[in-house]
C-alpha positions in Angstrom: 2.7 2.6 7.4 -0.8 0.3 6.9 -0.2 -3.1 6.0 -1.7 -2.5 2.5 1.5 -0.4 1.9 3.7 -2.7 2.7 2.2 -5.1 0.4 2.5 -3.1 -2.6 6.3 -1.9 -1.4 7.2 -5.2 -0.8 5.7 -6.8 -4.3 7.3 -3.8 -6.2 10.6 -3.8 -4.3 10.6 -7.7 -5.2 9.6 -7.6 -8.7 12.0 -5.1 -9.4 15.2 -6.9 -7.6 13.8 -10.4 -9.6 14.5 -8.2 -12.6 18.0 -6.6 -11.8 19.0 -10.4 -10.5 17.5 -12.3 -13.5 14.9 -14.9 -11.6 11.8 -14.6 -12.1 9.1 -15.7 -9.6 5.1 -14.8 -9.2 3.6 -12.1 -7.6 3.4 -13.9 -4.1 6.8 -14.6 -4.4 8.1 -11.0 -5.2 6.2 -9.7 -2.3 7.7 -12.3 -0.1 11.4 -11.4 -1.2 10.7 -7.4 -1.3 8.9 -7.1 2.3 12.0 -9.7 3.8 14.4 -7.7 1.8 13.2 -4.5 3.4 14.0 -5.9 6.9 17.6 -6.7 5.3 18.0 -3.8 4.1 17.4 -2.1 7.1 19.9 -4.1 8.7 22.4 -3.4 6.3 21.8 0.2 6.4 21.9 0.2 10.5 25.4 -1.8 10.5 27.0 0.7 8.0 25.9 3.3 9.1 25.2 2.7 13.0 21.8 4.4 13.3 18.1 3.1 12.8 17.0 3.9 9.4 13.5 5.4 9.3 10.2 3.4 8.3 8.1 4.8 5.6 6.7 4.6 2.0 9.3 7.0 0.2 12.4 6.6 -2.0 14.8 5.6 0.3 13.0 2.7 1.9 12.3 1.6 -1.5 16.0 1.5 -2.7 16.6 0.0 0.6 14.0 -2.9 0.3 15.3 -3.0 -3.5 18.9 -3.5 -2.2 17.8 -6.3 0.2 15.8 -8.1 -1.9 18.8 -8.4 -4.2 20.9 -9.5 -1.7 18.4 -11.6 -0.2 18.4 -13.2 -4.3 21.6 -13.5 -4.6 22.2 -15.4 -1.6 19.3 -17.9 -2.4 21.1 -18.3 -5.9 24.3 -18.9 -4.4 22.6 -21.6 -1.7 20.7 -23.2 -4.7 23.9 -23.2 -6.9 26.0 -24.9 -4.5 23.1 -27.6 -3.4 22.8 -28.8 -6.8 26.9 -29.7 -7.1 
């Protein structure tokens, strides 16, 4: 999977995750959240199933990236909320 595919997958996954969580960000932030979310989602899948997850541009990997991005946005919201108190 090429770099451009990673950026596109990350941007779309980050954008959908930001819509689900209700947190708005710019294009670059969505790309970052989506790519980091894909890594987090891959670790979650590996932890739950006990086996690796194939990386590619397909629907399961996209769902894993969105779930990981939602987890990342949720954690950052919790940490940000704790910091304000």
